[in-house]
C-alpha positions in Angstrom: -9.9 24.3 2.9 -10.9 22.1 0.0 -9.4 19.3 -1.1 -9.7 17.4 -4.4 -8.6 13.6 -4.7 -7.7 12.1 -7.8 -7.9 8.3 -8.1 -7.6 6.9 -11.3 -7.8 3.1 -10.4 -11.0 0.8 -10.6 -10.0 -2.0 -7.9 -9.8 -1.3 -4.0 -5.9 -1.9 -3.0 -3.3 -0.2 -1.0 -3.5 3.0 -2.4 -7.1 3.8 -2.3 -7.5 2.8 1.1 -4.7 5.5 1.9 -7.2 8.0 0.3 -10.1 6.5 2.0 -8.1 7.1 5.6 -6.8 10.8 4.5 -10.6 11.7 3.8 -12.0 10.2 7.4 -9.5 12.1 9.0 -9.3 15.7 7.4 -12.9 15.2 7.7 -12.6 15.1 11.2 -10.7 18.5 11.0 -12.9 20.3 8.6 -11.8 20.0 5.7 -13.6 19.7 2.6 -12.8 16.7 0.6 -13.9 15.7 -2.7 -13.0 12.6 -5.6 -12.8 12.2 -9.3 -12.4 8.8 -9.9 -12.9 6.4 -12.4 -16.4 5.1 -13.7 -17.7 2.0 -12.1 -14.7 1.8 -8.9 -14.7 1.0 -5.8 -14.0 4.6 -5.0 -16.9 6.1 -6.4 -18.9 3.1 -4.4 -17.1 4.4 -1.2 -17.2 7.7 -1.6 -21.2 7.0 -2.5 -21.7 5.3 0.4 -20.1 7.5 2.6 -21.5 10.9 1.1 -18.5 12.6 -0.1 -18.9 14.6 -3.2 -17.4 12.7 -6.2 -17.6 12.9 -10.2 -16.7 10.0 -11.9 -14.9 10.6 -15.5 -13.4 8.3 -18.1 -9.3 7.9 -17.2 -9.3 6.0 -20.5 -5.6 7.0 -21.2 -3.3 9.6 -19.1 -3.3 11.7 -21.9 -7.5 11.6 -21.9 -8.8 15.2 -22.5 -12.0 14.8 -21.5 -11.0 13.6 -18.3 -8.2 16.4 -17.6 -11.2 19.0 -18.7 -13.4 17.1 -16.2 -11.3 17.5 -13.4 -10.4 21.4 -14.7 -14.5 21.9 -14.7 -14.8 20.4 -11.5 -12.1 22.6 -9.7 -13.8 25.0 -10.7 -17.4 24.2 -10.2 -16.3 23.7 -6.5 -13.9 26.1 -6.1 -10.8 23.5 -5.3 -8.1 24.9 -3.1 -5.8 21.7 -3.7 -5.6 19.0 -6.0 -4.1 15.8 -4.3 -2.8 13.2 -6.6 -3.1 9.7 -6.0 -1.8 7.5 -9.0 0.5 7.7 -11.7 -1.8 8.1 -14.5 -3.6 10.8 -12.1 -0.3 13.0 -12.0 -0.6 12.9 -15.9 -3.9 14.4 -16.0 -4.2 16.8 -13.9 -1.0 18.3 -15.1 -2.9 18.7 -18.4 -5.8 20.1 -16.6 -3.8 23.0 -15.8 -3.9 24.3 -19.3 -8.2 24.6 -18.4 -7.4 25.9 -15.0 -4.8 26.3 -12.8 -4.6 24.5 -9.1 -1.8 23.5 -7.4 -1.2 20.2 -6.9 0.4 17.6 -3.8 1.4 14.3 -5.1 2.1 11.6 -3.3 4.2 8.6 -4.8 3.7 5.1 -3.4 5.5 2.7 -5.5 9.3 2.4 -5.5 10.9 2.2 -9.0 13.0 4.7 -11.0 11.5 7.1 -12.8 12.3 7.7 -16.8 14.3 10.5 -16.8 12.7 11.4 -20.2 11.1 14.7 -21.6 7.8 14.0 -20.3 8.8 12.5 -16.7 10.9 15.7 -16.0 8.0 17.9 -17.2 5.7 16.5 -15.1 7.3 15.5 -12.2 8.6 19.4 -12.7 5.9 21.3 -13.8 4.9 24.4 -11.8 1.5 23.6 -10.4 3.5 20.6 -7.9 4.1 22.4 -4.9 5.0 19.0 -2.9 5.9 15.5 -3.8 4.8 12.9 -0.6 6.8 10.0 -0.8 5.8 7.1 1.4 9.4 6.0 2.3 13.0 7.5 1.9 13.6 5.0 -1.0 10.8 6.4 -2.7 12.2 9.9 -2.0 15.7 8.8 -3.2 14.3 7.3 -6.4 12.6 10.8 -7.6 16.1 12.8 -7.0 17.4 12.3 -10.3 13.9 14.0 -11.9 13.4 16.4 -9.5 14.9 19.5 -9.5 13.7 20.9 -6.4 14.7 18.7 -3.8 12.8 20.6 -0.9 9.5 19.6 -3.0 10.3 15.7 -1.8 9.3 15.0 1.6 9.1 12.0 3.1 5.0 11.2 4.7 4.5 7.5 5.5 0.9 6.2 4.6 -1.2 5.3 7.9 -2.8 2.2 9.3 -5.5 2.1 11.9 -4.3 -0.2 14.7 -8.2 0.2 16.0 -9.0 -1.5 13.2 -7.2 -4.7 14.5 -8.2 -3.8 18.4 -12.0 -3.9 17.9 -12.5 -6.5 15.4 -16.2 -8.3 15.1 -15.0 -12.1 15.4 -17.5 -13.7 12.9 -16.3 -17.5 13.6 -14.0 -17.3 11.2 -11.3 -20.4 11.6 -8.9 -20.6 9.3 -7.9 -23.7 10.2 -11.1 -25.3 10.3 -12.1 -23.5 6.8 -9.4 -24.3 5.0 -8.4 -28.1 6.7 -5.0 -27.0 8.3 -3.9 -29.7 11.3 -3.7 -28.0 14.4 -0.1 -29.0 14.7 0.8 -27.2 11.8 2.8 -24.1 11.9 0.8 -21.4 9.6 2.5 -19.3 7.2 0.7 -16.7 5.7 0.9 -13.8 3.1 -2.0 -11.3 2.4 -1.0 -9.8 -1.5 -2.2 -9.6 -4.7 -1.9 -12.3 -6.5 1.0 -10.8 -9.5 3.9 -10.9 -10.7 5.5 -8.2 -8.1 4.4 -9.9 -5.1 6.8 -12.6 -5.4 4.7 -15.6 -4.8 6.9 -18.2 -6.8 9.3 -17.2 -4.7 7.5 -17.8 -1.5 6.4 -21.5 -3.0 9.7 -22.5 -3.7 10.7 -21.2 -0.2 7.7 -23.5 0.9 9.2 -26.2 -1.0 12.6 -26.0 0.8 10.8 -25.4 4.4 9.0 -28.2 4.2 12.2 -30.8 4.1 12.9 -30.0 7.5 9.4 -28.6 8.9 6.9 -30.9 7.2 4.2 -29.5 9.6 3.9 -26.2 7.8 1.0 -24.6 5.8 1.3 -21.9 3.5 -1.7 -19.3 3.2 -1.7 -17.4 0.3 -4.4 -14.5 1.7 -5.9 -12.2 -2.0 -6.5 -12.9 -5.5 -5.0 -12.1 -8.8 -4.7 -12.7 -12.5 -1.7 -15.4 -11.6 -4.1 -17.4 -9.5 -3.8 -20.6 -11.7 -0.9 -20.5 -12.9 0.3 -20.5 -9.7 -1.7 -23.3 -8.6 -0.4 -25.1 -11.3 3.1 -24.2 -10.0 2.4 -25.5 -6.4 1.3 -29.2 -8.3 4.4 -29.1 -10.1 6.7 -28.6 -6.9 4.4 -31.1 -4.8 3.5 -28.9 -2.2 0.2 -28.3 -3.3 -1.3 -30.5 -0.4 1.0 -27.5 1.8 -0.4 -24.5 0.4 -3.9 -22.7 0.5 -5.1 -20.2 -1.6 -8.1 -18.0 0.5 -8.8 -15.5 -2.8 -9.7 -12.2 -1.7 -10.3 -11.9 2.0 -12.3 -9.1 3.5 -11.9 -9.8 6.8 -8.3 -9.5 7.0 -8.4 -8.2 11.1 -10.2 -11.3 11.9 -7.7 -13.5 9.5 -4.2 -12.3 10.3 -4.1 -13.3 14.4 -4.5 -16.8 13.3 -1.3 -16.8 11.6 1.7 -17.8 13.3 4.4 -16.0 10.4 3.6 -13.6 8.5 5.7 -13.1 5.0 5.9 -10.3 2.3 8.0 -11.7 -0.8 7.6 -8.5 -2.8 9.8 -8.0 -5.7 9.1 -3.6 -5.2 7.4 -2.1 -3.0 7.1 1.6 -1.9 6.0 0.5 1.7 3.8 -2.6 2.4 1.6 -1.9 4.9 0.5 -5.3 5.2 3.6 -5.9 7.1 2.2 -3.1 9.8 -1.1 -5.0 9.9 0.8 -7.9 11.1 2.5 -5.9 13.6 -0.7 -4.7 14.8 -2.1 -8.4 15.3 1.2 -9.0 17.2 2.3 -11.7 14.1 6.4 -11.8 13.4 7.0 -10.9 9.7 9.5 -12.2 7.1 9.8 -9.4 4.0 11.9 -8.8 1.6 14.7 -6.1 1.7 13.5 -3.6 -1.2 11.7 -0.1 -1.6 10.4 1.1 1.8 10.3 -2.3 3.9 14.1 -1.6 5.4 12.0 1.1 7.0 9.4 -1.0 8.8 11.6 -3.8 9.1 14.6 -3.7 11.3 16.4 -6.9 10.5 16.8 -9.3 13.2 15.5 -6.4 15.5 11.5 -5.9 14.6 11.5 -8.6 12.1 13.9 -10.8 9.2 14.4 -9.8 6.1 15.4 -11.9 2.9 16.9 -10.7 -0.9 14.6 -10.5 -3.5 13.3 -13.9 -5.4 15.8 -15.3 -2.8 13.7 -18.7 -2.4 16.7 -20.3 0.0 16.9 -16.9 2.6 13.3 -16.8 2.8 13.4 -20.3 4.0 16.1 -19.7 5.9 14.5 -17.0 7.5 11.1 -18.1 8.1 12.8 -21.3 9.3 14.3 -19.4 12.2 10.8 -18.1 13.4 9.4 -21.7 13.0 12.0 -23.5 15.7 12.1 -20.4 18.0 8.7 -19.4 19.8 10.3 -17.1 22.2 12.1 -15.3 19.4 8.8 -14.7 17.5 7.6 -12.7 20.8 10.8 -10.9 21.1 10.1 -9.7 17.4 6.7 -8.4 18.1 7.1 -6.6 21.2 9.7 -4.4 19.1 7.6 -4.6 16.4 4.6 -2.9 18.2 6.7 0.1 19.5 7.7 0.8 15.4 4.0 1.5 14.9 3.7 4.4 16.2 5.1 5.8 13.1 2.9 5.0 10.9 -0.7 5.7 12.2 -3.4 7.3 10.0 -3.5 10.3 12.6 0.1 11.1 12.4 0.0 10.8 8.5 -2.8 12.9 8.4 -1.8 15.4 10.4 1.3 15.4 8.3 -0.5 15.8 4.8 -3.1 18.6 6.5 0.1 20.8 7.8 2.0 20.5 3.8 -1.6 21.4 2.6 -1.4 24.4 5.2 2.2 25.4 4.4 1.2 25.5 0.5 -2.1 27.7 0.7 0.2 30.1 2.7 3.3 30.0 0.5 0.7 31.0 -2.5 -1.3 33.5 -0.6 2.0 35.6 0.2 3.3 34.9 -3.3 0.7 36.4 -4.3 
């Protein structure tokens, strides 16, 4: 079985990590993986380091004929059985590539917002080459139903995590409190997220302002980087909370940092699933997150964590305060969250995906 994965993004984020996990797991099962990615991308670097065959294409736009032809030619040269699409831009290009060579497509959908019910959307989601659409949460599956005619093609396959990454951590001596001058008596509330509008960091700063009124021995740690960093730092100063907020920048050693948090929070305005919550579960750190997208499929409010309404700084402050004030409650939540993790192991994700690959190829063979 030969699978071509399409990843059009330059940076390394959650989608790229999922491609890597899937390649690693399917490779172990004897599946041959190939990748088409953007030039000078993090995914291309990953393929180069790990000996995965790949091609770099422009991915200049969603309708780049040069890229679409490159995909088709690469499929022909390597006798590719299935194209697995991992981004919106790649989706359109994979469908356009069908004009040059017919190769069946599996689409992974990771973002949770309504698809425009336009002619172009209906065309690319209902194209005959699209065999299955793998939705990383039930929320995404629901969002796609108005556009996709054949609902049987919509399958829920959760994103996977690697629990062993947090069990076999190579400690470097990185001490969050010492590095960022956080007092020993402070509760550390942390978030791992890109500093972008959709991650709700402004709401989180507002919530911190409210928390500090009751619990001044609290520090918010923002792990990640992004276009809004300067603006967020300035906003923290305006609120008067900058002394209690730390911006770490992008961190490669998240498995070493996460266990040092007392409370994890994700204030996203939109989230297909939000696997950083699962990472927190792995580290036995209690979580508070937005009640949006696939998050409620991981966090059962009051059982495996706490939920708050999107953009509701009062709600976030209230839920975080509960955990600051009740260490026993933190332990109760993390115990239930650990049990929940079993549904999201990357091996389970890979097994379900391989089964879908095989079902599609068997169906196509029987219809010949």
